[in-house]
N, C-alpha and C positions, 0 to 999 in steps of 0.2 A: 327536592333536596331537604335534608334534615336540618335541625337547628344547629347552628355553628357553636362549637365549644371554644374555650380559650386556646386549646391545643391546636385548633384548626386555623387559627388566625395566621395570615401571611406575615412573614418576618418583616416585611416593609410596612405592615399596616399601622402598628403603633397604637396609641390611644385614640379614642374617638375625638372628632373636632370639638374644641372648646373645653376639654376636660382639664387642661392646665397641667398635665403630667409632664415629667421631664422626658426629653427625647430618648426613646428606647433603643439606643445604640451603644452597646458596650465598646470600650476602647480597644478591646482585643480583636474586634471584627476587622477583617482585611480592608473592607471598603471604607473604613474610618481612618485607619492609620496609614494606609498606602498613599492617599493624596497628601497627607501631612508630611510623610517622609519624602515624597517627591518635591514638595515645596522647600523642605530643608536642603535637599540636594541642589535645588535651583539656587538657593541663597548662597550655599557654599561654593558653587561653581561659577556664579555670575562674574563676568569680567576677568576670568582666569584662562590661561592656556592649559587645556586639559590633556593629560597624557592618555595613551590608549586604554589603560585599565579604567581610568575615570570615565572615559567616554562609554565604555561597556556598562559601567554601573548606571550612568545616566540613561542609557538605552533601556535597561531593565526598569528603572523608575518611570520612564516614559510609557512603557507598555502597561505597567501597573496603573498609572494614572488614567490611561485611556479606558481600561476595563472598569475602573471605579467610576469614571465619568458616565459611562453607559448605564451602570447600575443606578446611580443617583438620578440620572435623567429619567429613567423608567419609573422610579418612585414618584418624582414630581409629575410626570405625564399621567400616571395612574390617578393621582389626586385631582388634577385639573381637567383630565379628559382630553379627547381629540377635538379639534386640531391644535388646541393650545399646547399640548405636550410636545408635539413636533416642533412647534414654533419656539418653545423655550430653548431646546437644544440647538436648533439652527441659528438663532440670533446670538446665543451666548458664545458659541464657537466663532461665529463670524466677527463679532465685536472684538474678541481677543485676536483673531487673525488679522484684523485691520491694524491693531496695535503692532503686531509682528511686522507687517509690511512697512509701516511707518518707520520702525526701528531699523529695518534693513535698508530703507531708502536713505535714512539719515547718516548711515555709516558705510554705505556701499560704494561710494565714489562714482566713477563713470558707469559702472555696471548697474547702478540704481535706476537708470532711466527706464529699464524694461521690467523691473521687479513687479510692479503693480499689474502690468499687462500679463506677464507670464503666470503669476499666481492666480489671478482671476480666471484666465482662460483655462488653466489646469483645473481649477475648482469646478468650472462648468462641465468640462469633459469627464472629470471623475464622478460628479453627481449624476449627470444626465445619461452617461453610458456605463460607468463602472458600478455605481450603487444601484441604478435601475436594472442593469443586466444581471447582477448577482442576486438582487431581490426576486426578480422574475424566475431566475434559475432555481432558487430555493423553493419558491411558491409552487412552481410547476412540477417539482419532484414529489409534492404531496399527493394524496390519494386522488384529488379531483383532476390533476394534471392540467388545470387551467387557472391562471391567475386572474381574479376578478377585482375590478376597482371602479371608482366613480369617474366616468368619462368627462362629466361637466367640470368637476374640480380639477382633475389632472390636465384637461385640455386648457383651462384658463391659466393654470400655473405654467404650463409649457409655453403658452402664448406670451406670458409675462417674461419668462426667461429669454425667449427668442428676441423679443423687442428690446429688452435691456442689453443683451449681448450685441445686437446689431447697432444700437445707438452708441454704445461706448467702445466697442472693439472693432467694428467693421467700418463705420463712417470715417474715423480718422485716417484710414488707409486711402480714402478717396477725396477728402477735402483738399482745397488748394490754398487755404489761407496761410499756411506755413509749409516750408519744404520738409518732406519726410512725413511719416505716419503720425502726425501730431495735431492736436487741436490748437486753435488760437485761444487766447484768454476768454473771450466771449463764448466761443463754442464749448470750451470746457465747463464754464459756468452753466450754460444751458443744459449740457449733458448731466451735470451734477444735480441740478434742480429737478430735471425730468426723471432721473433715476430714483431720487428720494421720494418724489411725488408718486410715482408708479408703485414703488415698494409700499408706501403707506396705503395706497388704494387696495393693493392685493391683500395686505394684512386685514384691512377692514372687511373686505369681501369674505376672506377665509374665516374670520372669527366672529363676525356680526351678521352681515347681510345674508350670506349663503353658506352658513357653517355646515349645513347638511350635505353640501357637495363634497366635503372633505372628510367625511366619516367612512370607516370601513364598511363594506357591504358583503352579503353572502352571494352564493352562486346565482340565486334567482333575483338578486338586486335589492334585497331587504337589508336594512341597517344591521350590522353585526354588533351584538352586545356581548363583549367579552369581559367588560369590567365588572359585570354582576357576579362572576365566579369567585371573586376575592374582595374582601372589604377594602375600602379606600384608606390610604394612610391618613392618620390624624394630622392636625396642624403642626404639632411639635415635630413629628417625624418628617413631614414635608419640608418645614423650615430648615431642619438639620440637613436633609439631603440637598436642598437648594444651596445652602452654604458650602457643603462639601463639593457640590458640582462646580461651583465657581472656583474653589481651590484647585480641583482637579484640572479644570480647563486652563487656568493660569499656569499650572505646572506643565501641562502638555505643550502649550505654545512656548513657554519659557525654556523648557528642556529642548524643544525643537530648535530654538535659537542657539542653545549651547552646542548642539551637535552640528549645526550648520557650517561652522568653519571646517570641521572634518569632512563634511560632504563636499564643500567647495574645493578643498585641497585635493580630494579624491577625483572630483570632476576635472580639475585642471591637469592633474597628473595623467589621467586617462585620455586627455585631449577631447573631452566631450563639450557640447555647447553649454553656455552658462544658463540657458533656460532649464536645464536638467535640475539645477538647484531648486528652482521654484516648483517643479513637478514633485520632487522628493519631499519637500517641506509641506506642500499641499496634501500629499498622500498621508503624511503623519498627522497633520492637523485635522483632517477629515475622518480619521479612524473612528472616533466616537460615533459620528453619524452613520458610518458604514456598518459598524457592529449593531447599533440600535435598529437600523433598517433591516438587517438580516434576521434579527430576532423577531421583529414584527412580521416579516414575510413567513417565517417558520410557524408563526401563530395564525396564519391565514389573514393577517391584517395588511394586505398589499397596499391599500390606500395610505396607511400610515407610512409605509416605506417610501411611497412616491411623494408624500408630504415632506418627508425628511430630505429626499433627494432634490426635488424642485425648489423647496423652500430654502435649502442651503444655497443653491445657485442664485436664487433671487436676492437673498440677503447678502451674498458675497459681492454682487454687483451693486445693488441698491444702497449698501452702506459703505462699501470701499471707495467707489468713485467719488461721491461727495466729500468724503474725508480726505482722500488724496488731493482733490481739487483745492481744498482749503489749506492743506499742509504745503502744497506746492508754492504757495505765496511766500513761504519762509525758506523753502529749499532751493538751492541753486541747481542749475542744470536742466536739461530737457526732460519732458515726461512723454515717453513713447507709449501710446495706447493701441495704435493700429496693428492688426495682425498681418502676418505674411501670407503669401498665396497658399501655401500648404495648409496652414491652420484655417484659412478662410474656407477651403474646400471641406475640411473636417467639420467645421461648424455648420456649414450649409447641409451637409449630409446628415449630421446629427439632428438638425431641425426637421428635416423631411422624414427620417426614420422614426423619430420620436412622435411626430404627428400621426403616422400610420399605426404606431403602437397604442397610443392613448385613445384615439377616436372610437374604436369599437368597444372600449371598456373591458375587454378580455384579451389576454395574451397567452401564448403558448411557449414551449421551449425554443421555437424558432426565433421569436422576437428577442428572447434572452440572448441567444447566440449572436444575433446581428449586433446588438448593443455591445456585447463583450468583444466582438471583433473590432468595432469602432474604437473601443477603449484601448485594445491592444495595439491598434494602428497608431493611435495618439502617443502611447508610451514609446513604441518602437521608433517612430519618427522624431520624437523628442531626443532620443539618444543617437539616432542616425538620420539627420535631416537630409 
């Protein structure tokens, strides 16, 4: 490759690290002003009863904020490299998602008892079947027709997801300390500490002890170096994108909260189960990860897609359950975490199918179809239990 000229620099590159230059992002760029506009829309609409036209505007701002979040997440990921880049987006979205769940629980009345369970389970099914299935679909439509990833890293991540989901969502349906699918106070405390500890252990393994297990690989198993084709963003550009990523994610979750009353009223009018609200909100909140995973799969970085999918599921459980356990001390009413029989079957089938997908380290269009069918079954049964 020839020497790179100034005109060849990536628009996300910016100045080199340490040069002290101002962030190279003109205000007229869509990825700069759209998150700010979405934040303004959030401030104007917060706490108000929005008419139909306003809800439509909020929806447009929500879509723009999602696309901007994906762009800025990719800039940050390009700077820090994998697997840190996937971790940044997964943790950022999950932290704000936890805040949304707490707000819904605080103002949800009797329906709040199942908000945490419904949202967390929806996140697991969306990530482990929806995002994984779509990523494999995109990757297998490429020239190689086989999606290749690191079985050690993906297998460890899947084992962590399965353990966390079983400990927090399955066991409450079988414990006998309290009537109904609930934990006792001591059981909830144990689940919270165990979830947070396992999440911390996974992050340590992913980023320190065995980082190589979570890097993209080529068809013959060699590390895939795609970052060398474009210069890394400078510190100023990365800091600018990190700040705008936070703004975009706050806007995404906040705007999702604004449209949730419209979703709730629509669900009630249609006579659908209340769990549908959690599914729809989880779909909106996880849009940034979904788009980022698809773009990674399109670039033959399937491992990055799996890092995003499984990392989001792990963060969703590992950060949500401890937070909800702490908040439940101040919130009145029950906290239902145990899944019903239909969801237990879907979770068990997801665990088995996912294990068969990741163990070989290679997947075809068939595995994509199986995961997408499971995701479709989850969505359909949420609307028609």
